[in-house]
C-alpha positions in Angstrom: -4.7 7.0 34.6 -6.5 8.1 37.8 -4.3 9.6 40.5 -2.7 6.9 42.8 0.3 7.1 45.2 3.3 5.0 44.5 2.5 3.0 47.6 -1.0 2.3 46.3 0.4 1.2 42.8 3.0 -1.0 44.4 0.3 -2.7 46.6 -2.0 -3.2 43.7 0.6 -5.0 41.6 2.6 -6.7 44.3 5.8 -4.7 43.5 8.9 -3.9 45.3 9.1 -0.1 45.2 12.6 1.4 44.5 12.3 5.2 44.8 14.4 7.7 42.9 15.1 11.4 43.5 12.4 13.2 45.5 9.8 10.5 45.2 8.3 9.0 48.4 5.6 6.4 48.9 3.1 9.2 49.0 4.1 10.7 45.6 1.0 10.8 43.4 1.2 9.5 39.8 -1.5 10.1 37.3 0.0 10.0 33.8 -0.8 7.6 31.0 0.4 4.0 31.0 2.0 2.5 28.0 4.4 -0.2 26.8 5.8 1.9 24.1 8.5 4.3 25.2 7.9 6.6 22.2 4.3 7.2 23.4 5.2 8.0 27.0 4.4 11.6 28.1 5.3 13.6 31.2 4.4 11.8 34.4 3.5 8.5 32.7 4.2 5.0 33.7 6.3 2.8 31.4 5.7 -0.9 31.4 8.9 -2.7 30.3 7.3 -5.6 28.6 9.6 -8.3 27.1 8.8 -9.0 23.5 9.6 -11.5 20.8 11.8 -9.0 18.9 13.2 -6.9 21.7 12.9 -6.2 25.5 11.1 -3.1 26.9 13.8 -3.0 29.7 16.2 -1.7 27.0 13.9 1.4 26.6 13.5 2.5 30.2 16.0 5.3 29.6 14.1 6.4 26.4 10.9 6.4 28.4 12.5 8.5 31.2 13.7 10.9 28.6 10.2 11.3 27.3 9.0 12.1 30.8 8.1 8.8 32.4 7.8 9.1 36.2 7.9 5.4 36.9 8.9 2.2 35.2 7.3 -1.2 35.9 10.1 -3.8 35.4 10.9 -7.4 36.2 14.4 -6.5 37.4 16.1 -3.3 38.2 17.7 -1.4 35.4 20.5 1.0 35.6 18.5 4.1 35.0 17.6 7.2 37.1 13.9 6.6 37.6 11.6 5.2 40.2 11.0 1.5 39.5 8.4 -1.0 40.5 9.9 -4.5 40.4 7.4 -7.4 39.8 7.7 -11.0 38.8 5.7 -10.5 35.5 5.1 -7.1 34.0 2.1 -8.2 31.9 0.4 -9.6 35.0 1.2 -6.5 36.8 -0.3 -4.3 34.0 -3.6 -6.4 34.4 -3.5 -6.0 38.2 -3.2 -2.2 37.8 -6.1 -2.2 35.3 -8.2 -4.1 37.7 -7.4 -1.8 40.6 -8.1 1.4 38.6 -11.5 0.2 37.2 -12.6 -1.0 40.6 -11.9 2.4 42.2 -13.7 4.4 39.5 -16.6 2.0 39.6 -16.9 2.2 43.3 -17.5 5.9 43.5 -18.8 6.7 40.1 -21.4 5.6 37.5 -19.1 3.7 35.2 -20.9 1.1 33.1 -18.8 -1.5 31.3 -19.5 -3.5 28.1 -17.4 -6.5 27.0 -17.5 -7.7 23.4 -16.2 -10.9 21.9 -16.7 -13.1 18.8 -14.7 -14.7 16.1 -15.5 -11.8 13.7 -16.9 -8.3 14.1 -15.5 -7.3 17.5 -13.8 -4.1 16.3 -16.6 -3.0 14.1 -19.2 -3.5 16.9 -16.9 -1.8 19.4 -16.6 1.2 17.2 -20.3 1.4 16.5 -21.2 1.1 20.2 -18.6 3.7 21.2 -20.1 6.1 18.6 -23.5 5.6 20.2 -22.3 6.0 23.8 -20.1 9.0 23.3 -23.1 11.2 23.0 -24.4 9.9 26.3 -21.2 10.6 28.3 -17.4 10.2 28.4 -16.6 6.9 26.7 -13.4 4.9 26.7 -13.0 2.3 23.9 -9.9 0.4 22.5 -7.7 2.0 19.8 -7.8 -0.2 16.8 -7.8 -3.8 18.0 -6.4 -3.4 21.5 -8.1 -6.6 22.7 -5.2 -8.8 24.0 -3.5 -9.3 27.4 -1.7 -6.0 26.8 -4.1 -3.9 24.7 -7.2 -4.6 26.9 -5.6 -3.5 30.2 -4.0 -0.4 28.5 -7.6 0.6 27.4 -8.9 0.0 30.9 -6.3 2.2 32.4 -7.6 5.1 30.4 -10.8 5.4 32.5 -11.1 8.5 34.7 -13.4 9.5 37.5 -15.6 11.2 34.9 -15.8 8.1 32.6 -19.3 6.8 32.1 -18.8 4.0 29.7 -15.9 1.5 29.1 -16.2 -0.6 26.0 -13.7 -3.5 26.1 -13.0 -5.8 23.2 -11.8 -9.3 24.2 -9.9 -11.3 21.7 -7.9 -14.4 22.4 -5.2 -16.6 20.8 -5.3 -19.3 23.4 -7.2 -20.8 26.3 -8.0 -18.8 29.3 -7.3 -15.3 27.9 -10.9 -14.1 27.7 -11.7 -15.3 31.2 -8.6 -13.4 32.6 -9.4 -10.2 30.7 -13.1 -10.1 31.3 -12.4 -11.1 34.9 -10.5 -7.8 35.4 -13.7 -5.7 35.1 -16.7 -8.1 35.2 -18.8 -6.2 32.6 -22.4 -5.0 33.1 -23.1 -6.1 29.6 -21.5 -9.0 27.6 -21.9 -9.3 23.8 -21.1 -12.4 21.9 -21.3 -11.9 18.1 -20.6 -15.3 16.6 -18.3 -18.4 16.9 -16.3 -19.3 13.9 -13.0 -20.8 12.9 -10.9 -17.7 13.7 -8.1 -18.7 16.1 -9.4 -22.3 16.1 -5.8 -23.5 15.9 -4.9 -21.8 19.2 -8.0 -23.2 20.9 -7.8 -26.8 19.6 -11.1 -26.8 17.8 -14.5 -25.1 17.4 -16.0 -26.6 20.7 -13.1 -25.2 22.6 -13.7 -21.8 20.9 -17.3 -22.0 22.1 -16.2 -22.5 25.6 -13.6 -19.7 25.6 -16.0 -17.2 24.1 -18.6 -18.2 26.8 -16.2 -17.1 29.5 -17.2 -13.5 28.8 -20.8 -14.3 29.7 -19.6 -16.1 32.9 -17.7 -13.0 33.8 -20.6 -10.6 33.5 -21.8 -9.2 36.8 -24.7 -11.1 38.5 -27.8 -9.3 37.3 -26.2 -8.0 34.2 -27.1 -8.5 30.5 -26.0 -11.0 28.0 -26.5 -9.8 24.4 -26.4 -13.0 22.3 -26.7 -13.8 18.5 -29.8 -16.0 18.2 -28.8 -17.1 14.7 -25.6 -18.8 15.9 -26.5 -22.1 17.6 -23.2 -22.1 19.3 -23.7 -18.7 20.8 -27.2 -19.5 21.8 -25.9 -22.2 24.2 -24.5 -19.5 26.2 -27.9 -18.5 27.5 -27.5 -21.3 30.0 -24.4 -19.6 31.5 -26.3 -16.4 31.6 -29.1 -18.0 33.5 -26.7 -19.5 36.0 -25.4 -16.0 36.7 -28.9 -14.4 37.0 -28.3 -12.4 33.8 -30.9 -11.1 31.5 -30.6 -12.3 27.9 -31.2 -10.0 25.0 -31.4 -11.9 21.7 -30.4 -10.2 18.4 -30.4 -11.7 14.9 -32.6 -12.4 11.8 -34.7 -15.0 13.6 -38.4 -14.1 14.2 -38.0 -14.5 18.0 -35.1 -12.1 18.2 -35.7 -9.2 20.6 -33.9 -7.1 18.1 -34.6 -8.5 14.6 -32.9 -7.5 11.4 -34.6 -7.8 8.1 -35.0 -6.5 4.5 -31.2 -6.3 4.0 -30.0 -4.6 0.8 -26.3 -4.2 0.1 -25.2 -1.5 -2.3 -21.9 0.2 -3.1 -23.0 3.1 -0.9 -23.6 1.0 2.2 -26.2 -1.4 3.6 -29.8 -0.7 4.2 -31.9 -2.8 6.6 -34.8 -2.8 9.1 -34.6 -3.6 12.7 -37.7 -4.4 14.7 -37.7 -3.7 18.4 -40.8 -4.0 20.7 -43.0 -4.4 17.6 -41.8 -1.2 15.9 -39.7 -1.3 12.7 -36.9 1.1 12.2 -35.0 1.8 9.0 -31.2 1.9 9.1 -28.7 3.0 6.5 -25.3 1.7 7.5 -22.6 3.4 5.5 -20.2 0.6 6.4 -20.0 -1.9 3.5 -21.2 -5.4 3.8 -24.3 -7.4 4.9 -22.1 -9.1 7.6 -22.0 -5.8 9.4 -25.7 -5.7 9.9 -25.4 -8.1 12.8 -22.6 -6.0 14.3 -24.8 -2.9 14.1 -27.8 -4.6 15.7 -25.6 -6.0 18.4 -24.3 -2.5 19.2 -27.8 -1.1 19.3 -28.9 -3.9 21.6 -26.0 -3.3 24.0 -26.7 0.5 23.9 -30.4 -0.2 24.7 -29.4 -2.4 27.6 -27.5 0.7 29.0 -30.7 2.8 28.6 -30.1 4.4 25.2 -33.2 4.9 23.1 -33.2 2.8 19.9 -33.9 5.7 17.7 -30.9 7.6 19.1 -28.7 4.6 18.7 -29.7 4.2 15.1 -29.1 7.8 14.2 -25.6 7.7 15.7 -24.7 4.4 14.0 -25.7 5.9 10.6 -22.9 8.5 10.9 -20.1 5.9 11.0 -18.5 5.8 7.5 -16.0 2.9 8.0 -15.6 0.2 10.6 -11.9 0.9 11.1 -8.9 1.5 8.9 -8.2 -1.6 6.7 -11.6 -3.0 7.4 -13.9 -2.8 4.4 -12.3 0.5 3.7 -13.3 2.0 0.3 -10.3 3.5 -1.5 -9.4 4.4 -5.1 -12.0 6.0 -7.1 -15.2 5.3 -9.0 -12.8 4.3 -11.9 -11.2 1.5 -9.9 -12.7 0.9 -6.5 -10.5 -0.8 -3.9 -12.0 -2.3 -0.8 -9.1 -2.7 1.6 -10.1 -5.4 4.3 -6.7 -6.9 5.1 -6.4 -6.3 8.8 -7.9 -9.5 9.9 -9.2 -12.6 8.1 -10.9 -15.9 9.0 -12.9 -18.3 6.8 -16.2 -16.5 7.8 -15.0 -13.0 7.2 -13.3 -14.0 3.9 -16.6 -15.5 2.7 -18.5 -12.4 3.8 -16.1 -10.0 2.1 -16.1 -12.0 -1.2 -19.9 -12.1 -1.2 -20.1 -8.3 -0.4 -17.9 -7.4 -3.4 -20.0 -9.8 -5.6 -23.1 -8.0 -4.4 -21.9 -4.4 -5.1 -20.4 -5.2 -8.5 -22.6 -4.1 -11.3 -23.0 -5.6 -14.7 -20.0 -4.8 -16.9 -17.6 -4.4 -13.9 -15.0 -7.0 -13.1 -14.7 -8.6 -9.7 -11.0 -8.9 -8.6 -10.0 -10.7 -5.4 -6.5 -10.0 -4.0 -6.1 -12.7 -1.3 -3.5 -13.7 1.3 -3.2 -16.1 4.1 -5.5 -16.6 7.0 -3.5 -17.1 10.2 -3.9 -18.9 13.5 -6.0 -21.8 12.0 -3.5 -24.5 12.9 -4.5 -27.9 11.4 -7.6 -26.4 9.9 -5.7 -24.0 7.6 -5.5 -26.2 4.6 -9.3 -26.9 4.3 -10.1 -23.4 5.2 -8.0 -22.0 2.3 -9.4 -24.5 0.0 -13.0 -23.4 0.8 -12.0 -19.7 0.1 -10.5 -20.6 -3.3 -13.7 -22.6 -4.2 -15.9 -19.7 -3.2 -14.1 -17.1 -5.2 -14.4 -19.3 -8.3 -18.1 -20.0 -7.7 -18.8 -16.3 -7.2 -17.3 -15.9 -10.7 -14.5 -13.5 -9.8 -12.8 -12.5 -13.0 -9.5 -12.3 -11.4 -8.2 -14.1 -8.3 -4.8 -12.9 -7.2 -3.2 -14.9 -4.5 -0.2 -13.5 -2.6 2.3 -15.2 -0.3 3.5 -18.8 0.1 1.2 -19.5 3.1 -1.8 -18.8 0.8 -0.7 -21.0 -2.1 -3.3 -23.7 -1.1 -6.0 -21.1 -1.9 -4.6 -20.6 -5.4 -4.3 -24.3 -6.0 -7.9 -24.8 -4.9 -9.1 -22.1 -7.3 -7.2 -23.9 -10.1 -8.7 -27.2 -9.3 -12.2 -25.8 -9.1 -11.9 -24.6 -12.7 -10.1 -21.3 -12.7 -7.4 -22.4 -15.2 -7.6 -19.9 -17.9 -5.7 -17.1 -16.3 -8.3 -16.0 -13.8 -6.2 -17.2 -10.9 -2.6 -16.1 -10.5 -0.1 -16.5 -7.7 2.8 -14.3 -6.5 5.3 -14.8 -3.8 5.4 -11.1 -2.7 3.2 -8.1 -2.5 5.6 -6.1 -4.8 5.1 -8.7 -7.6 1.3 -8.6 -7.1 1.3 -4.9 -7.3 3.3 -4.8 -10.5 0.9 -7.2 -12.0 -2.2 -5.4 -10.8 -0.9 -2.0 -12.0 -1.0 -3.3 -15.5 -4.0 -5.6 -15.2 -6.7 -3.4 -13.6 -8.9 -1.3 -15.8 -11.8 1.1 -15.6 -14.8 -0.4 -13.8 -12.9 -3.0 -11.8 -14.0 -3.6 -8.2 -11.1 -5.0 -6.1 -11.1 -6.7 -2.7 -7.9 -7.0 -0.8 -8.2 -9.5 2.0 -5.8 -11.3 4.3 -4.8 -11.7 7.9 -2.8 -8.9 9.4 0.4 -11.0 9.3 0.3 -11.3 5.6 0.7 -7.5 5.3 -1.6 -7.1 2.3 -3.2 -4.0 3.9 -0.2 -2.0 2.7 -0.6 -3.4 -0.8 -4.2 -2.2 -0.6 -3.0 1.3 0.4 -0.6 1.4 -2.6 -3.4 0.4 -4.9 -5.8 2.9 -3.4 -3.2 5.7 -3.9 -2.5 4.5 -7.5 -6.2 4.6 -8.6 -7.3 7.7 -6.5 
C-alpha cells in the first residue's frame, strides 16, 4: 500500500484510532493489507473480517506475531497492537481502497480498466494484464479476487509507480458491481456477456443485465465502454455509455464490430482466429483452449487499444499466454489420457462452451468423457439449467457422462431421459467414488473434461486424475 499516516487512514475509513506503543497519529504505515493473518508481513494492515466459519478478530494476535502494524476491527480486542475501530470492516476496506486509488490517480498516470460479464472475466483479466505489463507496472487480481473483499485488496496493491490497474468485478447480489466499480470509476469498462451465472442471486436475467450495466455507469465521463456487439443484452448498455459521454468500442463476430473475430479454428493445441481492426486482418494463435475464449482475447485487445497499445503488440503478447488460470481449461495428464480441468467456475453458458470445445478437439477413435458437477447460484433456474447440460452432453455424443454430487443429480437424470441409458451416464455421490470408477474406466485416447462450480470441489478430482495419467 502507499504510505499513509495513521491519522490519514483513520480519516479515510471513519475509524476511532487506538494507538499502541510508540505509534502516534503521524506514524506512517505502508505495508500490505490483507484479511488473512497468515499472509501478513512486517508493517502490514490486518483487516479482521468476520466470516461464515470464523471471525478475523480471533486472529489479530496471529497477525501481530507475523508483523502487522495495525488491525482494522469492529471492536477493540485484547492484543498489543494499534487498532482502528470501525462499524463495518468490509466497508472500511473499500473506503481505504478508494482513498489509495484516488491519491495515486491524482498525482500519477494511473489508468484503470474494469471488467465484468457472466463468464470470461478472469481469462480476459489475465490476457489484458499480460498485454499491459510490457507497457508499465500493472496490478491485476490474483485468481478471481472480484468480490467485496478481493476487489479492494487488489486496488490496495497500487503504488505511485503503477500505470495500470485491472479490476475484475463479479457479483452475487444486487448493488455489488455499482459499489465496487464506484470505488475507482474506471477509464475503460469491459462487458463480456450476460448469461445465467448468478441469476439466482439477481432474481432473473433482466436484473443481471441491469447489474452488469452498472460498470458502464461507473466509467469516468469521457472514458471508453468496450461492449460485445454479439450479445443483445450487452448492446443495450451503449445507451448508458452515451448518457455518460463515453466512447463505445464494439467487439464480436458481427460485421460492424470495430474489432471483429472470424475464421475461428479450435484444435487440441489452441485456437486460431483472425481479428480485423481498421480494415486490417491479423492472425492470432491463442494457446488457451476453446472457441469461447476468442471473445475474451478480442475484448482484451480492444481494451488495450483503448489505452493506446498497438494491436500488433497486444496480439503478440496474448499469444504467449498458455492457460487462462489454474483450473480453467487447464490441460493435464498426457497425450495418452488428456484431462481438461475446468472446474473452478461453471454456468450454463460456460458448461456448454466447455463441452463443445472437448467435442471439437477430440479426434476419431478417441472417446469424449465428461465429468460434471453442480452449477451454483442459479436459484430457481437450477433445475432447467442442469437439464440442458445433460441434454447437450448426450447430443454431442459423449461416450461417458460421469455426474458427481447430489446437487448435480438432475443433470444425470436428464442425460438418462435423453437417451443415455446404456451405461454412458453414471452417477456418484462423492468425488472419491468417481475417481475410483474413472481410474478403472479411462483408457488410452480418452479426452476428459472436468467441469463444475467451485463449490462442488471437482477441481481437486481433476488434479488427481491429471497426476494419475501424467
